[in-house]
C-alpha angles and dihedrals in degrees: 000000000000095000092048091048090051094048092050093050094049092046087052093052095047090049090051093051094051092047090051091048100044104033105046118180108267092210092061090047090053092051093053090041087056089059089059102259121139116252096239093057091045091055092052094045092050089051092049094051098038093252095307105150097196092053093041089054089048087056095048096047090050092058096236110172122237088245086065095055118098113271125249088256093048088047091046091049089046091049091049089048091049090052091047088046089049091050091049091043092049086052093045097034095237102090097126094054097052094044093052091049092050093050091048093051090050093050093050092051091049091051095048091049093052092049092050090051092050092047092052093046090050093047091051091048093050090047094052092046092051095049090043090055092050093048092048090055090047088050093053092050088050091050092052089052093051091049093051093053114101099192116108121241136198119255091252094051092045092052091049089056096050108128119211110233100168093105092243106156098179094108096046088046094052088049094050094046089057093050103036097039093106102040123113127254114278124244125255090267093050090047091051090048089050091051088053093050089052091053093049095047092052094047091049092049092049089047092051092050093049092050092049093048105039118348111216132174123216115256122233090255089058096049100036106025094172096052114098117198120215115251116267117251091239087059095055124090118277091250093053089049093053096046092047098046092045087053091053092049100052100093089056105079101188095045088053092049095044094051095048093051093051092050091047089053095046091050093050096045112019094164094057106097097201088069092050096049121070121190107219091198094060113120097230091045092052093046099045111019118016096067099034112109113254096006100107091035087060092053091047087054088056088058098262110149135197107249102235095173096063134063091232121102100229149126117234132191111201119221095240089052094057106116119190092198090055094043089051090051095046092048092049092049095052092045089052089049089058090064095055127106093239090056094047090048091050089049090055092046088051095052088044092054092047089056087049093053089049093051092043091050088053091054092048093045097045090149088072095057121112121243093256092054092047090051093051093053094047089055090055090047092053091056093051118084124246118275114258115247122256108291098033131083125003134275117261118204126196120189123197110220126334116338090228090067090062094211114203109244090004096124125077127180135185141148121254134176127241095251091053113113134227090252090063089054090050089048088051090051091049092051087050105041105015137245096300092073094053095048094051089047091051091046089051093234083122128023138212112229134191101234093192093066127075126245093035106237127179120254119231101234093188095049097042102032092109093046120101122250091242090054092050091046097247094118134115092005113027123177119172133180134194109224138174109265123240118239093256093055093045090052089056097251120155122245107263098166118112107273113224128194133033139261117303113236136343115316093014119139119244124250095253086060094048097046 
């Protein structure tokens, strides 16, 4: 009887397991299919969880693969064990509690095994990506070394040294999988570092592909989105272009006069081609207009265009582009610039440098001087001490006008001793350039400046003519310049500006003593 009873119970448990595995509840399958899972995976999940819909849904949501589900033999054994436990539990009165605990334990083990498998796969992928990134960087460095080598190689050797830059990491991954197969799972910090390496590897690969296909550079708006560049002059209105360029040209007297003359000629004779074509290689245009800031921009704003279809270097204004309104605006702007203080000062400087060229030319062509002029110059030279021999004294340089003007004959040089006076220098200048230079220096129409000091201030030749060069600060390196006096100095006013700097040389007077 005992054997028959045991056989009946075992047979009943096995039939129950088969029925639960093969005849799943269609209603439970429909619930899981409504969640978007495929039917085959739903059947496997229900078989693995003993038709428990909630646990089957957990397995499907966790993404546990079917290979990690309990096998059919395991499920059958579990079912048989459940039937046996159910029989024992029916005998003992506690069947429901033991079955639930057993199912819970099976569910926990399946989830743990799935998580461990996923962790191992993720760690292996991170290791392969990290090593592949390092190998790719090494290959790039080796490629640079190979390119820099100048020695020739045979085709066989060259083919042996070819480096794969395609980013294919299959070979490094295979090597790593062999060597790292038995390593333990990395810590959280190592996993995070691996993720960063994967991100760098993918970014470098994408950048390399982009550079190989279509190399592009980032624009300023992409790198500095908060920076706003000012609008280019060519993008502004014609009126603003003309006003801005005319304002830049106003200190340059010849450029203003030349541009005004050109625009007036075009307005008076728009059909005359010679007024609408400008040769950019012309000597006067090169000297006075081409290199002046804003000059050519003003012509371009007046619709002049560079002739790109001709070998001639010229600016051309086509007849249909002649605009009377633009001509009126440009002429008005240039005439207004002629009333500015910068233009007036530039006009004075131009006249001053013309005088300097005349005086310098007289010094260079002394054979053309009259007997009276030669006698005056000889009198000044007799008052000047003899020049020290080579090895004694120091060179004194005197420049007429601005150095940038490059006045012919405008530079005079001679050696002086430290105990020579400023009057000796003035007598030497009178012997070189005549009496006119000294008279204008004494009348303060022109001034004598120490170019080695900053800021440049005029010297009072009447007050300091009996002072030694060392006291004034012109020894042992004296550099004087004849400049146009400002209105305040010409009117006899004292210098009231803040005087910076200190005395020049041992024994030189301070600026407070000179001014």
